[in-house]
LUMMIZA-976643 format. One record per residue (C-alpha): residue in one letter; y, x, z; residue number from 0. Coordinates in Angstrom, 1 decimal. Example, Ala and Ser with C-alpha at 12.3 -4.5 7.8 and 13.67 -1.06 7.14 Angstrom:
BEGIN
+------+--------+--------+--------+-----+
: code :      Y :      X :      Z : pos :
+------+--------+--------+--------+-----+
:    a :   -4.5 :   12.3 :    7.8 :   0 :
:    s :   -1.1 :   13.7 :    7.1 :   1 :
+------+--------+--------+--------+-----+
***
This chain:
BEGIN
+------+--------+--------+--------+-----+
: code :      Y :      X :      Z : pos :
+------+--------+--------+--------+-----+
:    m :  145.7 :  157.5 :  107.2 :   0 :
:    k :  142.4 :  159.4 :  106.6 :   1 :
:    n :  140.4 :  156.3 :  107.6 :   2 :
:    l :  142.6 :  154.4 :  105.1 :   3 :
:    l :  142.0 :  156.8 :  102.4 :   4 :
:    k :  138.3 :  156.8 :  103.2 :   5 :
:    y :  138.2 :  153.1 :  103.0 :   6 :
:    s :  140.0 :  153.1 :   99.8 :   7 :
:    f :  137.7 :  155.8 :   98.3 :   8 :
:    v :  134.7 :  153.5 :   99.2 :   9 :
:    i :  136.3 :  150.5 :   97.7 :  10 :
:    g :  137.1 :  152.4 :   94.7 :  11 :
:    l :  133.5 :  153.7 :   94.4 :  12 :
:    g :  132.3 :  149.9 :   94.7 :  13 :
:    v :  134.5 :  148.8 :   91.9 :  14 :
:    f :  133.4 :  151.6 :   89.7 :  15 :
:    a :  129.9 :  150.8 :   90.4 :  16 :
:    f :  130.4 :  147.3 :   89.7 :  17 :
:    a :  132.2 :  148.1 :   86.4 :  18 :
:    c :  129.4 :  150.4 :   85.4 :  19 :
:    k :  126.9 :  147.6 :   86.2 :  20 :
:    k :  128.6 :  145.1 :   84.0 :  21 :
:    d :  129.0 :  147.8 :   81.2 :  22 :
:    n :  125.3 :  148.4 :   81.3 :  23 :
:    y :  124.4 :  144.8 :   80.6 :  24 :
:    a :  122.7 :  144.5 :   77.3 :  25 :
:    t :  124.7 :  143.6 :   74.3 :  26 :
:    p :  123.5 :  140.2 :   72.9 :  27 :
:    d :  121.5 :  141.1 :   69.9 :  28 :
:    l :  118.4 :  138.9 :   69.8 :  29 :
:    t :  118.5 :  135.5 :   68.0 :  30 :
:    l :  117.1 :  132.5 :   69.6 :  31 :
:    s :  116.7 :  129.7 :   67.0 :  32 :
:    g :  114.7 :  126.8 :   65.9 :  33 :
:    h :  114.9 :  123.1 :   65.1 :  34 :
:    i :  114.2 :  119.7 :   66.9 :  35 :
:    t :  111.1 :  118.5 :   65.5 :  36 :
:    y :  108.5 :  115.7 :   65.7 :  37 :
:    k :  105.0 :  116.9 :   64.8 :  38 :
:    g :  106.4 :  119.8 :   62.9 :  39 :
:    e :  109.0 :  117.8 :   61.0 :  40 :
:    a :  112.7 :  118.6 :   61.4 :  41 :
:    i :  114.8 :  115.7 :   63.1 :  42 :
:    n :  118.1 :  115.4 :   61.2 :  43 :
:    v :  121.1 :  114.3 :   63.1 :  44 :
:    e :  124.9 :  114.2 :   62.8 :  45 :
:    k :  126.5 :  117.6 :   62.9 :  46 :
:    d :  127.6 :  118.9 :   66.3 :  47 :
:    q :  127.0 :  115.5 :   68.0 :  48 :
:    v :  123.7 :  116.2 :   69.8 :  49 :
:    p :  124.1 :  119.0 :   72.5 :  50 :
:    y :  121.7 :  121.4 :   74.1 :  51 :
:    l :  121.9 :  123.5 :   77.0 :  52 :
:    i :  120.5 :  127.2 :   77.5 :  53 :
:    y :  120.6 :  128.6 :   81.0 :  54 :
:    q :  119.9 :  132.2 :   82.3 :  55 :
:    y :  119.4 :  132.5 :   85.9 :  56 :
:    g :  120.8 :  135.4 :   87.7 :  57 :
:    f :  123.8 :  137.6 :   86.9 :  58 :
:    g :  126.0 :  135.2 :   88.8 :  59 :
:    k :  125.9 :  132.6 :   85.9 :  60 :
:    v :  125.7 :  129.1 :   87.0 :  61 :
:    g :  126.6 :  127.1 :   83.8 :  62 :
:    p :  124.9 :  126.9 :   80.4 :  63 :
:    i :  125.5 :  129.8 :   77.9 :  64 :
:    g :  127.9 :  129.2 :   75.0 :  65 :
:    s :  129.6 :  126.2 :   76.8 :  66 :
:    f :  133.6 :  126.5 :   77.2 :  67 :
:    s :  136.4 :  124.3 :   78.2 :  68 :
:    d :  138.7 :  123.2 :   75.3 :  69 :
:    p :  142.2 :  122.9 :   76.6 :  70 :
:    i :  143.3 :  120.9 :   73.5 :  71 :
:    a :  140.5 :  118.4 :   73.6 :  72 :
:    n :  140.7 :  118.5 :   77.4 :  73 :
:    q :  136.9 :  118.5 :   77.6 :  74 :
:    s :  134.0 :  120.8 :   78.0 :  75 :
:    v :  132.4 :  122.0 :   74.7 :  76 :
:    t :  128.7 :  122.7 :   74.7 :  77 :
:    p :  126.5 :  124.0 :   71.8 :  78 :
:    s :  125.1 :  121.5 :   69.4 :  79 :
:    f :  122.5 :  121.0 :   66.8 :  80 :
:    a :  123.5 :  121.2 :   63.1 :  81 :
:    q :  122.8 :  118.3 :   61.0 :  82 :
:    d :  119.4 :  119.6 :   59.9 :  83 :
:    g :  118.6 :  119.8 :   63.6 :  84 :
:    s :  118.7 :  123.4 :   63.7 :  85 :
:    y :  120.2 :  125.6 :   66.5 :  86 :
:    s :  121.0 :  129.2 :   66.8 :  87 :
:    q :  122.2 :  131.5 :   69.7 :  88 :
:    v :  122.6 :  135.3 :   69.9 :  89 :
:    l :  121.4 :  136.4 :   73.3 :  90 :
:    s :  120.4 :  139.5 :   75.4 :  91 :
:    g :  116.9 :  140.0 :   76.4 :  92 :
:    g :  115.7 :  137.9 :   79.3 :  93 :
:    t :  114.4 :  134.7 :   80.4 :  94 :
:    y :  116.0 :  131.3 :   79.4 :  95 :
:    k :  115.6 :  127.7 :   79.9 :  96 :
:    i :  116.5 :  125.2 :   77.2 :  97 :
:    i :  117.1 :  121.5 :   77.8 :  98 :
:    i :  118.5 :  118.5 :   76.0 :  99 :
:    p :  120.5 :  116.3 :   78.3 : 100 :
:    n :  119.2 :  112.9 :   79.1 : 101 :
:    g :  120.5 :  110.2 :   76.7 : 102 :
:    q :  121.3 :  112.6 :   73.9 : 103 :
:    g :  119.9 :  112.3 :   70.3 : 104 :
:    p :  118.1 :  109.5 :   68.7 : 105 :
:    f :  114.9 :  110.5 :   70.5 : 106 :
:    l :  113.4 :  111.0 :   73.8 : 107 :
:    w :  113.3 :  114.5 :   75.4 : 108 :
:    k :  110.5 :  115.2 :   77.9 : 109 :
:    q :  111.3 :  114.5 :   81.5 : 110 :
:    t :  110.1 :  115.7 :   84.8 : 111 :
:    p :  108.5 :  113.0 :   87.2 : 112 :
:    a :  111.8 :  112.7 :   88.9 : 113 :
:    g :  113.3 :  111.8 :   85.7 : 114 :
:    n :  115.3 :  114.9 :   85.0 : 115 :
:    p :  115.3 :  116.6 :   81.7 : 116 :
:    d :  112.4 :  119.1 :   81.4 : 117 :
:    t :  113.0 :  122.6 :   80.3 : 118 :
:    v :  111.4 :  124.8 :   77.7 : 119 :
:    t :  111.1 :  128.5 :   79.2 : 120 :
:    v :  111.7 :  131.4 :   76.8 : 121 :
:    d :  110.9 :  135.1 :   77.5 : 122 :
:    l :  113.2 :  136.8 :   75.0 : 123 :
:    s :  112.4 :  140.4 :   74.2 : 124 :
:    s :  112.8 :  140.2 :   70.4 : 125 :
:    s :  114.4 :  137.5 :   68.2 : 126 :
:    q :  112.4 :  134.4 :   68.2 : 127 :
:    a :  112.1 :  130.8 :   66.5 : 128 :
:    i :  111.3 :  128.1 :   69.1 : 129 :
:    d :  111.1 :  124.7 :   67.9 : 130 :
:    l :  111.9 :  121.8 :   70.3 : 131 :
:    e :  109.5 :  118.9 :   70.1 : 132 :
:    v :  110.9 :  115.3 :   70.7 : 133 :
:    t :  109.8 :  111.8 :   70.2 : 134 :
:    p :  112.0 :  110.0 :   67.8 : 135 :
:    y :  112.5 :  106.0 :   68.2 : 136 :
:    y :  112.3 :  106.0 :   64.3 : 137 :
:    m :  111.5 :  108.2 :   61.4 : 138 :
:    i :  112.9 :  107.7 :   57.9 : 139 :
:    e :  110.1 :  108.7 :   55.5 : 140 :
:    n :  109.6 :  109.3 :   51.7 : 141 :
:    a :  113.3 :  108.9 :   51.0 : 142 :
:    q :  114.1 :  108.8 :   47.4 : 143 :
:    i :  117.6 :  109.2 :   46.5 : 144 :
:    a :  119.2 :  109.2 :   43.0 : 145 :
:    a :  122.3 :  108.4 :   40.9 : 146 :
:    s :  122.1 :  105.8 :   38.1 : 147 :
:    a :  124.7 :  103.7 :   36.3 : 148 :
:    g :  127.5 :  104.8 :   38.6 : 149 :
:    n :  125.6 :  104.0 :   41.9 : 150 :
:    v :  123.4 :  106.1 :   44.3 : 151 :
:    t :  120.3 :  104.3 :   45.2 : 152 :
:    a :  117.8 :  105.0 :   48.0 : 153 :
:    s :  114.4 :  103.7 :   48.7 : 154 :
:    f :  112.4 :  104.7 :   51.7 : 155 :
:    k :  110.0 :  103.8 :   54.4 : 156 :
:    i :  111.0 :  103.3 :   58.3 : 157 :
:    s :  108.3 :  104.3 :   60.9 : 158 :
:    k :  108.7 :  103.0 :   64.3 : 159 :
:    i :  107.3 :  105.9 :   66.7 : 160 :
:    i :  108.1 :  104.6 :   70.2 : 161 :
:    t :  106.4 :  101.2 :   70.6 : 162 :
:    d :  106.0 :  101.0 :   74.4 : 163 :
:    a :  108.6 :   99.9 :   77.0 : 164 :
:    n :  111.2 :  102.5 :   75.7 : 165 :
:    a :  111.0 :  101.0 :   72.3 : 166 :
:    k :  114.4 :   99.8 :   70.7 : 167 :
:    d :  115.4 :   97.7 :   67.8 : 168 :
:    i :  117.2 :   98.9 :   64.6 : 169 :
:    d :  120.9 :   98.2 :   64.8 : 170 :
:    r :  121.5 :   99.1 :   61.0 : 171 :
:    v :  120.5 :  101.4 :   58.3 : 172 :
:    s :  123.4 :  103.0 :   56.3 : 173 :
:    l :  123.6 :  105.0 :   52.9 : 174 :
:    y :  126.2 :  107.7 :   52.8 : 175 :
:    i :  127.4 :  109.8 :   50.2 : 176 :
:    n :  130.0 :  112.6 :   50.3 : 177 :
:    k :  131.6 :  115.3 :   48.3 : 178 :
:    t :  130.5 :  117.9 :   50.8 : 179 :
:    q :  127.2 :  118.6 :   52.3 : 180 :
:    f :  128.5 :  117.2 :   55.6 : 181 :
:    v :  127.3 :  113.7 :   55.4 : 182 :
:    s :  127.5 :  111.0 :   58.2 : 183 :
:    g :  129.5 :  108.0 :   59.4 : 184 :
:    g :  132.3 :  110.1 :   59.9 : 185 :
:    s :  132.1 :  112.3 :   56.9 : 186 :
:    n :  131.7 :  110.2 :   53.6 : 187 :
:    i :  133.4 :  108.8 :   50.7 : 188 :
:    a :  131.3 :  105.8 :   50.4 : 189 :
:    a :  128.7 :  103.9 :   52.5 : 190 :
:    t :  126.7 :  100.7 :   52.6 : 191 :
:    d :  124.8 :   99.1 :   55.5 : 192 :
:    i :  121.8 :   96.8 :   56.1 : 193 :
:    a :  121.6 :   95.1 :   59.3 : 194 :
:    g :  118.3 :   95.8 :   61.3 : 195 :
:    s :  117.7 :   92.1 :   61.5 : 196 :
:    d :  117.9 :   91.8 :   57.7 : 197 :
:    i :  115.1 :   94.3 :   56.9 : 198 :
:    t :  112.1 :   92.3 :   56.2 : 199 :
:    d :  109.7 :   95.2 :   55.4 : 200 :
:    l :  109.9 :   98.6 :   57.0 : 201 :
:    n :  107.6 :   99.9 :   54.4 : 202 :
:    n :  109.8 :   99.2 :   51.4 : 203 :
:    v :  113.6 :   99.5 :   52.1 : 204 :
:    s :  116.2 :   99.8 :   49.2 : 205 :
:    m :  119.9 :  100.0 :   49.2 : 206 :
:    s :  122.7 :  101.1 :   46.8 : 207 :
:    v :  126.3 :  102.2 :   46.9 : 208 :
:    t :  128.9 :  102.6 :   44.2 : 209 :
:    i :  130.1 :  106.0 :   43.6 : 210 :
:    p :  134.0 :  106.0 :   44.0 : 211 :
:    s :  136.4 :  108.1 :   41.9 : 212 :
:    i :  136.4 :  111.6 :   43.2 : 213 :
:    t :  139.6 :  113.9 :   42.9 : 214 :
:    p :  139.3 :  116.7 :   41.9 : 215 :
:    t :  136.3 :  115.6 :   39.7 : 216 :
:    q :  133.0 :  117.2 :   40.5 : 217 :
:    s :  129.5 :  116.7 :   38.9 : 218 :
:    y :  127.5 :  116.0 :   42.1 : 219 :
:    v :  127.6 :  114.4 :   45.6 : 220 :
:    f :  125.5 :  114.7 :   48.6 : 221 :
:    a :  123.6 :  111.8 :   50.2 : 222 :
:    r :  121.5 :  110.8 :   53.1 : 223 :
:    v :  120.3 :  107.7 :   54.8 : 224 :
:    g :  121.1 :  107.2 :   58.5 : 225 :
:    l :  119.5 :  104.9 :   61.1 : 226 :
:    k :  121.4 :  103.5 :   64.1 : 227 :
:    i :  119.1 :  102.5 :   67.0 : 228 :
:    a :  120.3 :   99.6 :   69.3 : 229 :
:    g :  121.8 :  101.0 :   72.4 : 230 :
:    v :  121.6 :  104.6 :   71.2 : 231 :
:    e :  124.8 :  106.5 :   70.2 : 232 :
:    d :  123.2 :  108.9 :   67.9 : 233 :
:    m :  121.7 :  108.2 :   64.5 : 234 :
:    i :  118.8 :  109.8 :   62.9 : 235 :
:    f :  118.9 :  110.8 :   59.2 : 236 :
:    s :  116.8 :  111.5 :   56.1 : 237 :
:    p :  117.1 :  115.0 :   54.8 : 238 :
:    l :  120.3 :  115.9 :   52.9 : 239 :
:    v :  119.9 :  115.5 :   49.0 : 240 :
:    k :  122.4 :  116.9 :   46.4 : 241 :
:    i :  122.6 :  114.5 :   43.5 : 242 :
:    d :  123.8 :  115.6 :   40.1 : 243 :
:    l :  126.1 :  112.8 :   38.4 : 244 :
+------+--------+--------+--------+-----+
***
């Protein structure tokens, strides 16, 4: 009995020490944030469609921070970039590694010689803004979007950034408008497309979409241009514009 009590006491101390150790972990109070960028310019994407992964090694953690299993959708959910290409995570101090998985986004993320996603290492001792540099297949530049005579019109230039063996064609270009600031193929009240094969001058692209009736009535819409790359799921977009009607 004494040995049993002694054994139980030792186990109790171990549990207590483990609990104290867990309680002594720093409360997350530092913000790691930034944008996906190309030469300092933010890459605009569809909201919550391009994931990123943040790992902290140690503490028994093996999966990316912020990921969870969604029993309703029956899938794993990971943090994703906002439509302006921004991200933000509240973390404890420590060393973290950030990656963008292969095949995600309308761009190429740097890879190791073995073809695995490379990592950005961050030593977080205070809140930091870290931009993640990528190489997009295309960029939509100098987008001018305005309303006129019941239509929203857009004119812009398309720059082909990747021209080597990894280059891809343009599938289509789309002009989207919506009642809210979330604007994409899945969030719009009107849209128009131009097939990539119909674009004759990448330096001078124009398109127009009719503004539909809006209920309840509002005096503005939001708009942006999206470019779909052949064989790539995610689109790249021009910056969001609010247009007064």
